C-alpha positions as CSV (number, residue, x, y, z in Angstrom):
1,M,10.6,-5.9,31.3
2,A,12.3,-4.5,28.5
3,N,14.4,-1.2,29.5
4,E,11.9,2.0,28.7
5,D,14.4,3.3,26.5
6,T,14.5,0.5,24.0
7,L,11.8,0.9,21.6
8,F,12.7,-2.3,19.8
9,E,15.2,-5.3,18.9
10,D,15.1,-6.8,15.7
11,D,17.6,-8.4,13.2
12,F,18.9,-5.9,10.1
13,S,21.8,-8.6,9.1
14,N,20.2,-9.6,5.9
15,D,18.5,-5.7,5.4
16,S,19.5,-2.4,4.0
17,A,18.9,1.0,4.4
18,I,16.4,2.8,1.6
19,V,18.8,4.0,-0.7
20,D,17.5,7.1,-2.0
21,G,19.0,9.2,-4.7
22,D,18.0,10.6,-8.8
23,A,17.6,8.4,-11.5
24,P,20.8,8.8,-13.7
25,Q,20.8,11.5,-16.3
26,F,23.4,9.8,-18.5
27,S,22.7,5.9,-21.0
28,G,25.7,4.2,-20.0
29,P,28.1,1.2,-18.6
30,Y,27.7,1.5,-14.8
31,A,29.0,-0.5,-11.8
32,V,26.3,-0.8,-9.1
33,R,25.7,-2.4,-6.1
34,L,22.0,-3.8,-5.4
35,H,19.8,-3.2,-2.9
36,N,16.3,-4.3,-1.1
37,P,15.6,-6.8,-3.0
38,G,12.1,-8.6,-3.0
39,L,9.3,-10.4,-4.4
40,A,5.7,-8.9,-5.1
41,P,3.4,-10.0,-7.8
42,T,3.2,-8.7,-11.8
43,R,0.2,-7.7,-13.7
44,T,-0.2,-10.9,-15.6
45,G,-0.1,-12.9,-12.0
46,G,3.3,-14.1,-11.9
47,Q,6.0,-13.0,-9.6
48,R,8.8,-10.3,-10.2
49,V,11.8,-9.5,-7.7
50,G,12.2,-6.0,-7.4
51,Y,15.4,-4.1,-6.4
52,T,17.0,-0.9,-6.4
53,L,20.7,0.0,-7.7
54,E,23.2,2.7,-6.9
55,I,25.1,3.7,-8.9
56,V,29.1,3.0,-7.4
57,E,31.0,3.6,-10.5
58,D,30.5,5.9,-13.6
59,P,33.3,5.3,-16.1
60,S,32.5,8.6,-18.3
61,G,33.6,11.1,-15.5
62,R,29.9,12.4,-15.8
63,G,29.5,11.9,-11.5
64,Q,26.2,9.5,-11.9
65,E,27.6,7.8,-8.7
66,G,25.1,7.7,-5.7
67,C,22.3,7.6,-8.4
68,V,19.4,5.1,-8.2
69,I,17.5,2.6,-10.5
70,L,14.5,0.8,-9.6
71,S,14.5,-2.7,-11.6
72,G,14.1,-6.0,-11.1
73,Q,12.9,-9.3,-13.4
74,N,10.2,-11.6,-13.8
75,V,10.7,-15.2,-11.8
76,P,10.9,-17.5,-14.6
77,S,7.9,-19.8,-15.1
78,G,5.7,-20.7,-18.1
79,D,6.3,-21.3,-21.5
80,K,8.7,-18.1,-21.5
81,A,10.7,-19.5,-18.4
82,H,13.4,-19.9,-20.5
83,I,13.7,-16.2,-21.2
84,S,13.9,-15.4,-17.9
85,R,16.4,-17.9,-16.6
86,R,18.8,-16.4,-19.2
87,F,18.6,-12.8,-17.9
88,W,18.9,-14.3,-14.4
89,L,21.8,-16.4,-15.4
90,S,23.7,-12.8,-16.8
91,T,22.5,-10.9,-13.3
92,L,24.3,-13.8,-11.3
93,E,27.0,-14.4,-13.2
94,S,27.2,-10.2,-13.3
95,L,27.0,-10.3,-9.7
96,G,29.9,-12.4,-8.9
97,H,28.0,-16.0,-8.6
98,N,30.3,-19.0,-9.2
99,M,28.5,-20.2,-13.2
100,T,29.3,-24.1,-12.8
101,Q,27.3,-23.9,-9.4
102,L,24.6,-21.5,-11.2
103,R,24.2,-24.2,-14.1
104,K,22.2,-26.8,-11.6
105,K,19.2,-26.4,-9.4
106,F,19.4,-23.7,-6.7
107,K,17.3,-21.6,-4.7
108,L,17.6,-17.7,-5.2
109,T,17.9,-16.5,-1.9
110,I,18.1,-12.6,-0.6
111,P,21.7,-12.8,0.4
112,M,22.4,-14.0,-3.1
113,L,21.3,-10.7,-4.2
114,Q,21.6,-8.1,-1.3
115,G,24.7,-5.9,-0.9
116,K,26.2,-7.2,-4.1
117,T,28.0,-5.3,-6.6
118,G,27.7,-5.9,-10.5
119,Y,28.0,-4.3,-13.8
120,I,24.8,-2.7,-16.1
121,V,24.4,-0.6,-19.1
122,F,21.8,1.4,-18.7
123,K,20.0,3.3,-21.1
124,T,17.2,5.7,-20.0
125,A,13.3,6.1,-21.3
126,D,14.5,8.8,-24.1
127,D,17.7,6.5,-25.2
128,N,15.3,3.8,-25.2
129,G,12.8,5.3,-27.1
130,S,10.3,4.2,-24.4
131,E,8.5,5.2,-21.5
132,Y,10.8,3.1,-19.4
133,P,14.4,2.8,-19.0
134,E,16.6,-0.4,-19.3
135,V,19.1,-2.2,-17.8
136,K,21.2,-5.4,-19.3
137,W,23.9,-7.0,-17.0
138,L,27.1,-7.4,-17.8
139,S,29.9,-9.8,-16.9
140,K,32.9,-8.4,-15.5
141,D,35.1,-8.2,-18.7
142,R,32.8,-6.2,-20.9
143,Y,32.0,-3.8,-18.6
144,Q,36.0,-3.1,-18.2
145,G,35.9,-3.0,-22.3
146,A,32.5,-0.6,-22.1
147,A,34.3,1.4,-19.3
148,E,37.7,1.8,-21.1
149,R,35.6,2.7,-24.8
150,I,33.4,5.2,-22.5
151,K,36.5,7.1,-20.7
152,A,38.3,7.4,-24.5
153,Q,35.1,9.2,-25.4
154,A,35.3,11.1,-22.8
155,A,38.8,12.4,-23.2
156,A,37.9,13.0,-27.0
157,G,35.5,15.5,-25.6
158,T,32.5,13.2,-27.8
159,L,30.2,12.5,-24.9
160,K,27.3,14.6,-23.7
161,T,27.8,16.0,-20.3
162,S,24.7,17.8,-20.0
163,I,21.2,17.0,-20.5
164,G,20.2,18.6,-24.1
165,V,23.8,20.1,-24.1
166,D,27.0,18.5,-26.2
167,A,30.6,18.7,-24.4
168,E,31.1,21.8,-26.6
169,G,27.9,23.4,-25.2
170,E,25.9,22.8,-28.5
171,P,22.9,21.6,-28.5
172,A,23.0,17.6,-28.3
173,P,21.1,15.5,-30.6
174,A,18.0,14.2,-29.9
175,R,19.3,10.5,-29.2
176,E,23.0,10.3,-27.2
177,V,25.1,7.7,-29.5
178,T,27.3,7.2,-26.7
179,L,26.9,3.7,-25.9
180,T,27.3,3.0,-30.0
181,D,29.6,-0.3,-30.4
182,A,30.8,0.1,-27.2
183,V,29.6,-3.1,-26.3
184,S,27.4,-5.8,-27.0
185,V,25.1,-7.1,-25.1
186,G,23.2,-9.4,-25.9
187,T,23.8,-13.5,-24.3
188,N,25.4,-16.3,-26.8
189,Y,24.0,-19.1,-23.7
190,N,22.5,-22.2,-25.5
191,E,19.8,-23.8,-23.9
192,A,22.4,-26.3,-21.7
193,D,23.6,-22.6,-20.1
194,L,20.1,-22.5,-18.7
195,L,19.4,-22.2,-14.9
196,D,17.3,-24.6,-13.5
197,I,15.2,-22.2,-10.9
């Protein structure tokens, strides 16, 4: 018989608390921690791995640490599987996984994602010219280069520091240009580099 003070017993080893916070106000490179990965159907009948990204480092000094980004990626399938594999390759590399091991067939599991720290360039919906924000995963080296450039912009006073106002308190341009030439986020992997998942 259970102790009457016990509500339930469970194993939380593969879970994390719900991450709650505001979305970031600014586009930029960020170090993030991935939380709560889970599988969900897409509108087109495919599968998508959804997750929450918590910003753990904002190199611009604009205080975006603790902000939360809801994101995810499609599971590779169908005619466009090679495109999804490229995104997953970038994501898993950013999260610290060994590229040699990724270039063979494997199973993507929750522990491969849960609680891992990676690096992104985030664009707000406004900066993306869309109703949706954009997340692009970076290698640690690319992130460090982008972080140094954005720190230099912050030191020079050319970063937007609040919504609608530039560093001097003047009305900001409609579109932020803080990442111009800050980072190249394209991937240059060939077909042989793609994941077989």
